[in-house]
C-alpha positions, -999 to 999 in steps of 0.1 A, spaced: -136 161 -876 -135 129 -856 -158 137 -826 -184 158 -844 -210 131 -845 -207 126 -808 -213 163 -801 -244 164 -823 -258 133 -806 -253 149 -772 -273 180 -782 -304 161 -794 -314 146 -761 -313 179 -743 -335 196 -770 -358 166 -770 -361 169 -732 -369 206 -734 -396 199 -760 -410 171 -737 -410 194 -707 -429 221 -727 -454 195 -738 -459 184 -702 -464 219 -690 -489 227 -718 -508 194 -711 -510 204 -674 -523 239 -683 -549 223 -706 -560 199 -680 -565 227 -654 -585 247 -679 -606 217 -689 -612 209 -652 -623 245 -645 -647 243 -674 -661 210 -663 -665 221 -627 -682 253 -637 -707 234 -659 -714 209 -632 -719 236 -606 -742 255 -629 -764 224 -633 -766 218 -596 -775 254 -589 -803 254 -615 -816 218 -612 -810 211 -575 -793 180 -561 -817 156 -577 -812 170 -612 -775 175 -605 -766 139 -611 -781 138 -646 -766 172 -654 -732 161 -643 -735 130 -665 -745 153 -695 -716 176 -687 -692 146 -686 -705 133 -720 -702 169 -734 -666 170 -725 -656 134 -732 -674 126 -764 -657 153 -785 -623 141 -772 -630 105 -782 -642 116 -816 -610 137 -820 -589 107 -810 -606 86 -837 -602 114 -863 -565 118 -855 -559 83 -870 -574 94 -903 -565 130 -906 -534 133 -885 -529 149 -851 -521 184 -862 -551 188 -885 -574 172 -858 -560 195 -831 -565 226 -852 -601 216 -861 -609 207 -825 -596 240 -813 -616 259 -839 -648 241 -830 -642 248 -793 -636 285 -799 -668 287 -821 -689 269 -796 -676 290 -768 -683 322 -787 -718 310 -796 -725 302 -760 -713 336 -749 -734 354 -774 -765 333 -765 -759 341 -728 -758 378 -735 -788 378 -757 -808 358 -731 -799 383 -704 -810 413 -725 
């Protein structure tokens, strides 16, 4: 069939564009969620430590969010992006669950 290769080539960019659009949307959602988490942690520090302790707490919150991302970036070069993303996600879920349990135990 003399034009089949042209039709197949025309389909690839549109599917690639759709995948890129999905990735952009997911990255945006992830950015919003990370921003909410960072803002909540910084606000909690300011409420408990006051304005003077807020700067140090904000710096700790920034390191707490950025250091794991840097480590994951370095790990991706050795272990691959998919394995690193899965491990990173599992660690985040485990730490979040641990924090939730600790918070409930502390209130009781």
